[in-house]
C-alpha positions in Angstrom: 88.8 -43.4 -92.7 90.9 -45.2 -95.5 88.6 -46.7 -98.1 89.1 -50.3 -99.1 90.3 -50.7 -102.3 89.1 -53.2 -104.6 90.0 -54.2 -108.3 86.5 -55.3 -109.2 84.8 -51.9 -108.4 85.3 -48.1 -110.3 87.8 -45.9 -109.0 87.0 -42.6 -108.0 89.2 -39.6 -108.2 91.9 -38.8 -105.8 91.7 -36.6 -103.2 94.6 -33.9 -102.8 97.8 -36.1 -101.3 100.4 -33.2 -101.2 100.3 -29.5 -102.5 102.2 -30.4 -104.9 99.3 -32.1 -106.8 97.1 -29.6 -109.0 94.8 -32.5 -109.3 94.6 -36.2 -109.3 93.1 -38.8 -111.4 92.6 -42.3 -111.9 91.5 -43.9 -115.4 89.0 -46.9 -115.3 91.3 -49.1 -117.1 91.9 -52.5 -116.0 92.9 -54.8 -117.5 91.6 -57.9 -116.9 94.5 -59.7 -115.4 93.9 -56.8 -112.0 96.9 -54.7 -113.8 95.7 -51.1 -113.2 96.5 -48.3 -115.5 96.3 -44.9 -114.1 97.7 -41.4 -113.2 98.8 -38.9 -110.9 98.8 -34.9 -112.0 101.5 -33.4 -110.7 102.1 -29.5 -111.3 99.9 -29.4 -114.3 101.7 -32.7 -116.2 100.0 -36.2 -115.8 102.3 -39.1 -114.9 100.5 -42.7 -116.3 101.5 -46.0 -113.9 100.7 -49.2 -113.9 99.7 -50.6 -110.0 99.2 -54.7 -109.8 97.2 -55.6 -106.2 97.5 -59.0 -105.3 94.3 -61.1 -105.5 94.6 -61.7 -101.5 94.7 -58.4 -101.1 91.6 -58.1 -98.4 92.5 -54.1 -97.9 92.8 -54.1 -94.8 96.5 -55.5 -93.8 99.7 -53.0 -95.4 102.1 -55.0 -97.9 105.3 -54.3 -99.2 105.2 -52.0 -102.9 107.9 -52.8 -104.5 108.5 -49.6 -107.8 110.0 -51.2 -111.1 111.5 -48.4 -114.0 112.3 -49.4 -117.2 114.9 -48.2 -119.0 115.9 -45.9 -121.8 113.2 -45.0 -124.3 110.7 -47.6 -123.0 107.7 -47.4 -121.6 105.8 -49.3 -118.4 103.3 -52.1 -120.3 106.2 -53.8 -122.1 108.3 -53.3 -119.7 105.9 -55.6 -117.9 104.2 -57.4 -120.4 108.0 -58.2 -122.2 110.6 -58.3 -119.5 109.7 -58.0 -115.8 106.4 -59.2 -114.8 106.4 -59.7 -111.6 102.9 -60.9 -110.3 103.5 -64.4 -110.0 106.4 -63.3 -107.2 103.8 -60.7 -105.7 100.7 -63.2 -105.2 102.6 -65.9 -103.3 100.7 -66.6 -100.5 101.8 -64.9 -96.8 104.5 -63.2 -99.5 102.0 -60.5 -101.4 103.2 -57.2 -102.3 102.3 -54.2 -104.2 104.0 -53.7 -107.6 103.9 -50.1 -109.7 105.2 -50.1 -112.6 106.0 -46.1 -113.2 106.4 -43.7 -117.0 109.4 -41.7 -117.6 108.2 -38.8 -120.0 110.4 -37.1 -122.6 113.1 -34.9 -122.2 115.6 -34.3 -124.8 114.5 -36.2 -127.0 114.2 -38.9 -125.6 111.6 -41.0 -123.0 114.0 -40.9 -119.5 114.7 -40.5 -115.9 115.3 -37.7 -114.6 118.7 -39.1 -111.4 119.7 -35.4 -110.6 119.2 -34.2 -107.1 118.5 -31.2 -108.7 115.6 -32.3 -110.4 113.6 -29.6 -112.0 115.6 -27.4 -113.3 115.4 -28.7 -117.8 114.3 -32.5 -117.2 110.5 -34.1 -115.0 111.1 -33.4 -111.9 110.7 -38.0 -111.4 112.5 -37.6 -107.5 109.5 -35.7 -106.4 106.6 -37.3 -108.6 107.7 -40.6 -107.1 107.1 -39.0 -103.8 103.9 -37.8 -104.7 103.3 -40.8 -106.0 103.9 -43.3 -103.2 101.4 -40.9 -101.1 98.9 -41.1 -103.7 99.0 -44.8 -103.7 98.7 -45.1 -99.9 95.7 -43.2 -99.8 94.0 -45.9 -101.7 95.5 -49.3 -100.7 96.9 -50.0 -97.0 101.1 -49.6 -98.1 103.9 -51.2 -95.6 105.8 -48.0 -95.0 109.1 -49.8 -93.6 108.7 -52.5 -96.9 108.9 -49.7 -100.2 111.4 -50.5 -102.3 112.8 -49.8 -105.5 114.3 -52.1 -109.0 114.6 -50.5 -111.8 116.6 -52.0 -116.0 118.9 -50.3 -117.4 118.7 -46.8 -117.1 115.7 -47.4 -114.7 118.6 -49.5 -112.7 120.2 -45.9 -112.9 117.0 -44.0 -111.2 116.2 -46.5 -108.7 120.0 -45.8 -107.4 119.5 -41.9 -107.3 116.0 -42.8 -105.2 118.7 -45.3 -102.8 120.5 -42.0 -102.6 118.5 -38.9 -101.8 114.9 -40.6 -100.2 115.1 -41.8 -97.1 111.6 -43.5 -98.0 112.9 -46.8 -99.1 113.6 -49.8 -97.4 116.2 -51.4 -100.2 117.3 -50.9 -103.9 118.9 -52.4 -106.4 120.0 -52.1 -110.2 119.9 -54.5 -113.8 122.3 -53.2 -116.1 121.9 -50.3 -114.9 124.8 -47.5 -113.9 125.3 -44.9 -110.4 125.5 -41.8 -112.9 125.4 -39.5 -109.4 127.5 -40.2 -106.6 125.6 -37.4 -104.0 127.0 -37.5 -100.8 124.7 -39.8 -97.9 124.6 -40.4 -94.3 121.7 -43.1 -95.2 122.8 -46.6 -94.7 120.3 -48.4 -97.7 120.6 -51.8 -98.9 121.6 -52.5 -102.2 121.5 -55.4 -105.0 123.7 -54.5 -108.9 122.7 -57.8 -110.7 124.8 -57.1 -113.7 126.7 -58.1 -116.9 130.2 -59.0 -117.7 129.8 -58.2 -121.6 127.7 -55.2 -120.9 128.3 -52.8 -123.6 126.1 -50.1 -122.8 127.3 -49.8 -119.3 130.5 -51.5 -119.4 131.2 -53.8 -116.1 134.4 -53.0 -115.7 134.0 -48.7 -116.5 135.3 -46.1 -119.3 135.3 -42.6 -119.6 131.6 -42.1 -119.9 130.6 -44.7 -116.7 132.3 -46.2 -113.5 132.9 -49.2 -112.7 130.9 -51.5 -111.4 133.4 -52.7 -108.5 133.6 -48.6 -107.8 129.7 -48.0 -107.0 130.1 -51.8 -105.1 132.1 -49.3 -103.0 130.3 -46.4 -102.7 127.4 -48.5 -101.1 130.3 -50.3 -99.4 131.9 -47.4 -97.5 127.9 -45.2 -97.2 126.3 -48.9 -95.4 129.9 -49.0 -93.4 129.7 -52.7 -94.7 132.8 -55.5 -94.5 135.1 -54.3 -97.5 135.7 -58.4 -98.3 132.6 -60.2 -99.4 130.7 -63.4 -98.7 130.6 -65.4 -102.4 129.8 -68.7 -103.4 129.0 -68.8 -108.2 126.3 -71.2 -109.5 125.3 -72.2 -112.9 122.4 -72.2 -114.2 120.2 -74.8 -116.4 120.7 -72.6 -119.9 125.1 -72.8 -119.2 125.0 -69.0 -117.5 127.4 -68.6 -113.8 126.0 -65.9 -111.5 129.0 -65.0 -108.9 127.1 -63.6 -105.8 129.2 -61.6 -103.8 128.2 -60.4 -100.8 128.9 -57.8 -98.2 127.5 -57.3 -94.9 127.8 -56.5 -91.0 127.6 -53.1 -92.6 124.4 -50.5 -90.1 122.3 -52.8 -90.3 121.6 -53.4 -94.3 124.3 -55.5 -96.6 125.4 -54.7 -100.2 124.9 -57.3 -102.8 126.7 -58.0 -106.4 125.3 -60.7 -108.6 127.9 -60.6 -111.6 126.8 -62.7 -114.7 129.9 -63.8 -117.0 129.6 -63.2 -120.5 125.8 -61.4 -119.7 124.5 -58.8 -122.0 122.6 -55.5 -121.5 119.5 -57.3 -120.3 117.0 -57.8 -117.4 116.7 -61.8 -118.0 119.8 -63.5 -115.9 119.7 -65.9 -118.1 120.3 -63.8 -121.2 117.3 -64.8 -122.5 114.3 -62.9 -124.3 110.8 -64.4 -124.5 109.0 -62.9 -127.7 105.5 -63.0 -125.6 106.9 -62.0 -122.6 108.6 -63.5 -119.5 107.1 -66.1 -117.9 109.5 -66.7 -114.9 110.8 -63.4 -113.9 114.2 -65.7 -112.7 115.8 -61.8 -112.1 112.8 -59.8 -110.5 112.7 -62.8 -107.4 116.3 -62.6 -107.1 115.8 -59.0 -106.6 112.7 -59.0 -104.3 114.8 -62.5 -102.2 116.8 -59.6 -101.2 113.6 -56.3 -100.8 112.2 -58.5 -98.6 114.5 -59.1 -96.2 114.8 -55.7 -95.6 113.4 -53.1 -93.2 113.6 -49.0 -91.8 
C-alpha cells in the first residue's frame, strides 16, 4: 500500500520505480513553507527538483500535478521564488494540485533542457528524466494521472511543448515566451496554450531565420488537433495598460489550442510586464496556465 505522504514527517528513501533508476534518494531539505528539495538518480546522474504539496492534501485523494520548467541558464529555485510562484493557486480549496519545478543540467556549457526526441546522444536525456520523475513522485503521493500538465518559461516552454509531442502522459501543455525547436509528427491531440509578447527579441513573435513565427507554431497544433482554423477572439487591457488578445481555436479532437498575444510584451514570464525584485506575489501568468490546464483531462 502506498505510504501517506506528509510534509511534516521525515522522508525515507524512494524505492526503484523503473529499471532506468539506479538509485533514488530524497534530500531532507524542507523549506518552512512546504517546498521540498528532492532528487533522484537516473543512470548514475543526480537530478534535482522542487516539489510542492498543497497544505490541504490528505494523502488519499489523487490531485492534478503541474510541471513548471525554468529557462536556459536559470535554476528551479530562482524560478519558483522570483518568477513563478504558483503555491497560492495550488492551494485553492477543492481545486488543489501538486507543483514540480525540475532542474535542468549543463550541456555544451549551458544549463539547458534537451527537447530532442533523440535524447541522450549528446545532452542529458530529459525526456526520460520527466517520465521517471512522474513515476517517482507517484510512488509517494496520489497523482491524478489523467491530469498531468507541463508548462514553462522561455526554453522551459520549449521543453514543455516537446513533451506535448513526445509524451502521451500529459493532458495539456503550455509555453510562456517559448518556441518550438522541433516539429515532430504526432497523432496525439494535445491541448496547447501559447503566451507570447509581440516585442519578444529572444524568440521573435513573427519569427526570424532561426525561429518559426508563433502563428506557424499555432498552425502546427491546430492541424494536429483538428481544430477550427478561425479562432474565437477577445481582448482586454490590464490595470497596468497591457493589452492582451486571446485566440481560441476550438472544436478539435476534444481539445483546443489557445493563444494569448501580449501586445508590446517583452521576453518575460509576467504578462503584466512587471519584474518583482522580491518575487512574484500573485502569479497572473501561472493562473492563466492553470485555468487552461484544469479544463482538460486525458
